[in-house]
N, C-alpha and C positions, 0 to 999 in steps of 0.2 A: 475412536477419534479422541473422545474425552478422556480415557485413560493415559493419552499422549501429552495433552495440553495441560492438564491440571498440575502435575509435577513442575511445571515452567512457571507457575505462579497464576495461572489463569483461573480465576474465581467467578467472574462476571457471568451471571446465568444466561444473559442476552447471548453473549459470545460463545458459551459452551454450547447453547441450543444451535447456533449458527454454524458451528464446527461439526455439529452433528448432521445436519440438514443438507448442507453443500457437498455433492458428490465428487470428491477430488480427482478421482479416476477419469472423469470427463475433461480434466484440466492438463493432464499430462499426455505425452504421446503414448499411442496405443501399445508401442513395445515396451512400455515401461509400467503398464496398468496393474501389472501384478505386485508393484512396489509403490503404488499410490498411496497407501496409508502407513508406510513407513516415516517415522518423523525425522525425515532427512530431506535437503534441497535435492531436486531431480534436474538434469538437463533437458532444455527444450531443442526442438530442430534448428532453431534459428539463432542457435549459439548462446542463449540465454539460460537463465534458470527459474524455477519455481521454488519459493522458498519454502522450508520445512514447516510442517502445520503448527508447531509450538510456536514459532515466531511469528507467523501470520496472527495467531490468535492473541499473542502478548501484544503486538502492535495495535490490533483492533481494540483491544481492551484499554490500551494507554490512551485512546482518544475518547473514551466513554461514550460509546455510541448509543444513541437512542432513536426511536422511532421518529422519523421525519426530519432528522438532522440532515444538514447538506454537507456533503463530504467530497472534496477533491482528492483525486488520486493520481499520482505522477508516476507513470510507468505501469501500464496496464497488463504488458506480459502476457501470459496465458489466461487472464481474467479471473484466477482464483481469489485474489484478495478482493476484487471489487464484488465478487460473488458472496463472500462472507460479510462484507459491509451492506450489501444489499438486504442479506438474509437477516441482518441486526435491525432492518427498517429504515437505514438511511438511503436518502437519494444522492447516487453518486455520479461524480464527473470525472471521467477518466481520461487521460491522455498518454498516447503512446505514440514515441518517436518514429518507430521501425514500422512502415506500412504492413509487411508481411506479418509480424506481430499483431498488430492491429486487426487483421483479417482474422487471424486463429483465435484471437482473445474474443473477438465478436460471436465467431462460430461457435466455440466453446460455450459462451454465455447463452447463447440461443439454444444448443443442444441441452444444457441443464435448466432450461426453463427460466432463467434469472430475468425478472422486470426489475426497473427502476435504476439501471445504469445507461448514461449517456457518453458514448465512446468517440473521441476523435483523434485523428492523426496529427502530430505536431510536436513541437519542443515544448516540454512541460516547464522549462526553468523559469519563465514569467507567469506561470499559472494559468488561469482561465478568468482574466479580469472581468469580463463581461457578465460572468455568473458570480462574481464575489459580492458579499463576503460568504466565506464558509466557516461552519461550525468547527470543522476539522479539515486537516490536510494529511494524506498519508504518501511518503515517498518510497519508492521501491528501488530506487537507484541512488548510488552515492555521489554526490558533489563532494568538493574537499572544502567547502563552505555552505553555510545555510543562504539559499538564495532570498534576498530580501523581499522580492515580490510576493514570495509565498507567505512571509510573515504579515506583509501589509495586508494580504487578501483573508487573514484570519478575521473572523468576528470578535469583538469582545468577549472574552471567556473562551475563546477556542483554543485548541491544542493542535500542534503539529509534531509528527513523530517522523524522524529522518535519519538515515545513516548518513555520517560524515566522516570523510577521510580519504586517503589515498591509499596506501598499503596497511596502515593501522586505521581501521575504522572504528567509530564508536556509534551507538544508536542514541540519539538525543530526542528529549522531549522539550518543545518550545510551547510555553504558555502565555497567553496574551490575557492580562488582567481586564477588569471592566474598565479601569482608568486608561487602558491602551498601552501600560507598561508591560515589557516583555522580560521573561526569565527562561534560562535555560538548564536542564538537568541532564546530566550523563548518565545513561543506563548501564549498557554493558558492551563489551566489544563485540562486532559483528563483521560479517563478510558478505558484501553485496556487490554486483556488477557497478562499474562506474557508471556515473550520469554523463552522457555525451551532449553534443550541440552546444549552445551558449554556455553551458555551465563550465566547459573546457576554456573558452574565450575569455570568461569572466572571472577566472581563477585569480585568486589574489597573490598567487606564487610569482 
């Protein structure tokens, strides 16, 4: 796995260790387990996808994970990104809008022996306000704008990594400074499944 993620610019030793430790084959459908360690997205039975390892690693590195950090994940999916975050020592709060996917993600996390992830079913557009602030937020589905509530729930010094766009998507890094000011950096083009639920209702288009 390390041979696959280092060429993507992943150098953080904590992230590299987490990528080695998390058994990706437990987070893909059984029929695709022979391809689990390819650096490619794979389809899930619920019509969604699990991102390629290099992208998961890069997004994880982008939030600068550290032991004890409180991280919000929007879009649990198979549970793989949450498992990588937990392997970095983060306390993970993950929200999944699809009940079937949430059940699968919870089962996968249990099968992999992952601790430190609290998962709930719901629309992640407004985040998890009762647990805010968060040191970081990772979004694994693409709205066409950055949900303002997710920025509000970032702690000072916090980082949000999110794919944004409709057909043409970019991975954005949103940083909140100690004084509360916010900056955005476009990283590179990506392709994620669209964010559903309130994100569609609140679209500025």
